[in-house]
N, C-alpha and C positions, 0 to 999 in steps of 0.2 A: 589109309590116312585118315584119323579121328579128327573131326571137326566138331567142337562145342557149339551146339546151336543157342545155347544161352549166353555164353560169354563172348562167342566169337572168337576164340583163341585158335591160334595156328602155330604149332611149334616152329621154333627157327629153321630146324632141319627140314621139316615137311615143306615149309616155305620155299626155301631153297631148292630143293629136291624137286617139286612141283613147277617151279619157275624155270628152272634149268631143263627140267624133261620136256618143257613145251618151247623153250626157246630156241629156235631151230638155225640160228644164223650167227650168233658171235657170243662168246663166254663172257659173263657178267662179272667176272673179275677185273679186267679193264675198266669196265662201266663203273663199277663200285670205286676203284681209285680215282677216276675222272670225277665223279659226285662229290667224293670227300674232298678232292683238291680244289674243286670250284665252289665250295660251299653249298652244295645242293642247288646251284642256280636253275631258275627253270628252263626246260628244253622247249618252250613253246617257239615257233618260228619267228624270227624277225623280218622286218620288211627287207628284201634284197636291194638296198640302195649302197651297202658297203662295197670298196673295191676288194677284187680277189685276185689270186693267182693259180692257173692251173699249171701243174708241170707234167709233161709228157717224155716219159723214159723211153728211148728205143734201145732196147736191151740185146747186147751182143757186140756193140761197136758198130755203128752205122759208117758206111762208106760217105763222108761228107763231100769228096771230091766228085763224086757221079750223082750226087743231088744238089750243089751248088757248084755248077760245071764252069770251072774257068777257060773260056774260049779263046782268049787271046795268049795263053802260054804255051810255049813250044815243047817244054818238056811233058806237059798232059798227055798229049797224043804219042810222044816217043816212051813214054815209060807205060803207057798202057795201049799196046798196039791192038788188042781186040776189044777191050771193055771202054776205050775212050768213047765220048758222045758228041757227035757232031750237031750241028744247028738243026737238021731236020729230026733229030731224037731230043731236042730239048725245047723249053718254054722261054720265050723273049722276056725281058725285064727292060726293054729300051724304051719306054714311054713313061709318062707320069712324072711326078715331081721327083722321083730319086731314080730316075733312068740312067741304065747302065748298059753297055754293050760289052764289058768285060766278063759278065758273068751270065749264066742262065740257069733257071730250075730244070730238073729231069722233066722230060716229056710227060710222064705219068703225074705231074703235079699241076694242071692248068689251074686249078681254083686257088692255091697259093701264089701262084704266079700273077693272077689278077689281083689278089690281096696286095703283092707287092707293088704293081702298076697303081693301084688305089690308094696307096700310101699306109697300108694297114698291117705290113710285114715288114719286120727288121731282120737283116742277116748280119750276124755277128762273127767275122771272120777270126780263126786261129786261137779258138777258145781251148783252154786246158789247164795246166799248173806246172810248177816246177818239177824236173826230173821224171818226165813222163814214166808211168808204170803201165807195162803192157799185160798184166794179169787183169783178166775180168774182174775177179773177186777184189782184189786190193783196188782196183781204179774205182770200182764201184763205192767201195768204203770210203775213198777220197771225196768223191762227189757226194756220198749221203752224209758225212760227217762234217765236211766243210772244214777239213783239216788234211794236212800233209804228214803231220808227226802224230805220235801217240794214237796210232789207228786202233790197236786193240780195245782200249778204253773208251773211246771217244763215242759220245752219243750222237743222234742226228741232229742236223741243223734245224730241220721243221719241229722236232720236239722242243729245241731251246727257244725257237721263235713262240711256239704255242705257249710255253711257260710263262714268257714275257707279256704276250699280246693276244693270245687266243686261247685261256685256260680252260674253256668247257669242252663237253665230250664232241660238239660238232665243231670246235675252233678250227681243226684241221683233219682231213679225211684221206683216207687211203682207198682207191677204188681199183678192185681188182688186181693189186699188187702184193695183197697178204700183209703181213705185219713188216713192212719195210723198214730198212735201217734207219732211213731218213727221219722215221717218225718214233723211234725208240730212244728211251732216255728220259731224265728230267724227270719232273714231278707229276706231268700230265700223261694220259693215254689217249691220243687221238683215235678217232673211230676207225676200225677196218672194216670194209664192207666186199663182200665178194660180188654180189649184185644186189641192187635196190629191191628187185622182185623176191631173193631169197632171204630179206631181212623181215622176218615176221616169225610168230609163234605158230608151230606146226599142229595140224588139226588133229584131236585123237580119233582115228580111223575107224575105233569100236564105237564112238559115240559123236558122230560128226553133227547131229543136231544141237547137241549140248555144247558146242565149242564157245560161242560168244558168251552164253551164260556161265560156263565154267570160268572164262578169263574174267569175267565181271565180279564173281564171287572171290576170286584169289586178290583182284585189286581191293575190294572191300575189307577182306580180312587183313591185307598188309596195312592198309591205311587206318585201321583200328588199333595196329600194335604201335607201342612207343617206337620214338625214332631211334634209329640204329643204321650202323654203315651199311648193314646186309639188307635190312628193310628198304632204306633209301636207293639202294643199287638195285634192288628188283622191281622198285616202283617206277626207276628210271628207265628200265628195260622194256617195261609195259609202256610208259609214255613214248619212247623213242619209237617202237616197232608200230605204234598208234600213229605217229605222226609221219613215218616213212612209209606206210602204207597208204595214208592218205595223200601223200606226194605222188606215189604211183598211179593211185587211181584217177587224181587230179589232174595228171600232165596232159596238157592240151597241145603241145608242140607239133608242127607239121613238118620240120625239117627232115632232111634226107640226110642219113649219116652212113649210108653204106651196109653192108652185111658183117662186116668184120668185128672182132673183139673190141679193138679201140673206139669203133663206132659206136658201140652199146656202152662202152664205159663212159664216152662223152656225152651220151644220151642222159646216163645217170646222173652226171654232174649237171648237166641243164635242168633235170628234174628236180634234184634238191635246190637250186638257186630258184626255179620257179616257185617251188615250195616256201621260200623265204628263210631258208636255214641260214645261220650267222656264220658259216663255214668261209674263212679268209685265204686257205691254202688246201687245195684238193692235189693229190699225187697219183698218177696213173701212168698207163704206159703198155707195151707189148714187145714181145720177143722175136727172135728169127733174124737178127742182123749180123750175125756171126758167119760172114760168106765166104770162107776159105774156098770154095769150089763151086763152079756154077753160078756165080753171082747173077749174070744176065747183064743185058743193056737196056733193051725196050721190054722185054720180058724177061720173068726169072724171079727168084726169090725176093731180091732187093726192090725191083722195080713194083712188084705187087704189093711190097710192103708200104712203099711210097704213095701208091694210089689209095691205099686204106688211109693211112695219115692224111692224105689230101681230103678225102671225102670226108672224114671224122672231124678235121678242124672246121671245112666250110659248114658241115651241118650244126656244129656248134655255135659258129658264128652267126648264123640264120636264126637260130633260136635265141640268142642272146640279142640279136637287134628285134626281133619280134617282142622282146620283153622289155625292150629299152634299156638294157645294161651292157651292150658292148663297149660303151665307153669305160665300164668300171672292170673291164677284162684285161688280163694279160695272160697269153697261153705261151708258154715256154717249152721248147723242144729241145731235149739233149740226150747225149749217149755218153757212155763211160770213156770211150776213145773212139779215134777215127781209124781209119786202115792205113796200110803203107803206100806211099806214093806210086810204086810200081805194081802191075798185076803179077801173080804166080803163075806156075806151070799149069794149074787145075781150073783156070779160068774164074779165078776168084782173087781176093786181097786178104793179106794177113794183117794182125794187129798193129796198129800204128800209134800216132800220137794226137795233135791237136786237130779240132774239128770245127765246123761251123754250127752256132747254135741259132736256131729260128725263135723270133718272138712276136707273135700276132696280138693285134688288139685294136679296140676303137680309138685309144688315145696315146698310142707310143709314137716314137719318132721312127718312121720307117727308114728303108734304105739300107745302105751297107754302112757296118760299124767295125771297128778295130782295124786291124793291118792286113790288107789283101795279100794271100799267097804270091809268091814271085817265082820266077823259073828257078833261082838259086834255091828256094824253099823245095821246090820239086825234084831238084838233082840229089837231095839228101834222102836217107831211106823213109823218115817220117816227118811230117809236117811238125815244124817248131812251133810253140806256143807264143801268142802275142798278146792274149787277154787271159787273166786269171779269173776262172770261172765264178770265184767268190764275190769279184767285182761287178759281175751281172747281177747275182743274187742281192748283194748290197744295194745296188740302184734301185731294184724292184722293191725290196724292202722298205727303203726309205722314201724313195720318189712316189711309190704307188701305194704301198700299204700303210704308209704313215710312221713308220717305225723312227723314232728319234735318233738312234745311233746304232747302225746295224754290227758295229763293234761287240755289242752285246750278244750278237749270235754268233758271229765269225771272231772268236776270241783269240785264235792264233793269228800274230801279225803276219800280213801278206803285202806285197807290192805287185801290182799288175803294170806289165810293161807298157800296155796301152789303156788309158781310162775308157770307160763306157758313159754314155748318157743316152738311155734308150727311152726312158719312160718320162 
């Protein structure tokens, strides 16, 4: 590549090639579109005083009946002769402001059970949508788009929210979920992160001592060029890499997240919050919940995953408390559907319908919400829905994030059989 020492000229093609060759974490195309859409707003961190939402997706269809266990329903034990959990295998929720003896949490979730007893965990029963679809892909698209119809062309509900209320590159961020469908569409491109540690410019292994000087020269040459979408996008990439790198090295949290992938993802979210980024919605999650066989009771695939979730949310809550921002947090745990009310012949459960949603935070209304499952519900094949999931998201967007009218995001009319007021 030729650089003119007198004029400091760098060709457009060379600038893009050099930056893309060094940038080892995310495509600059989305950053370019985000910069253009936001009017080249500064990416300097904001003070983390605004309220935010973290959505955790349990990918595969989590068995909600073995997460939020109905202890007083006869059909629970009858329909699950080997998978039903008794009191010795579950965590009590029978003390505190929202005490209940009707439901208990899985025994591998002691931290979330304590949050419930402390009034900082809400359980919303029977969440779903009309005419439950038992296809993973279709049901995920329904949740991601916030629509029951027109699915092939629907964009993501977070993309629609970002366009209205968080149009910067960092307004909404996907952590370890790739370019998730809930983030696609609209005029913005929410940031996609694999891990914070990977979001950096790669070092030239042949000239490692020149790395910082090389990046400095590229920035100076880009800054000397006239403004353009390409030039601004590349400078944005440099600025964003610097800020995220500083966030990683500056993170001072001491909370324990466990050793799981979801724990690492939630630590990354906490790191961004500690650095003061303006993100309003984080989307993350983990898989393994499609338990058709060998699901397990106290040990096994689902119990192990629930413990990972329990540790991750506790670590995140501890970090947020240390930062003084737990009152600003809503952590929402969802899955594309629940499992069948009855166990199958392989020690597992098949695709079902409605499911509980967990919501944690320092300012939520804890306790039980929605319509509790009944013995008549469990006599059916799948759990019928009693709360439309869009009612929960609408409550969070309006009451927590301050959006004036959630119908701007959820444009398809819907009616929830039961209203919710969690935040």
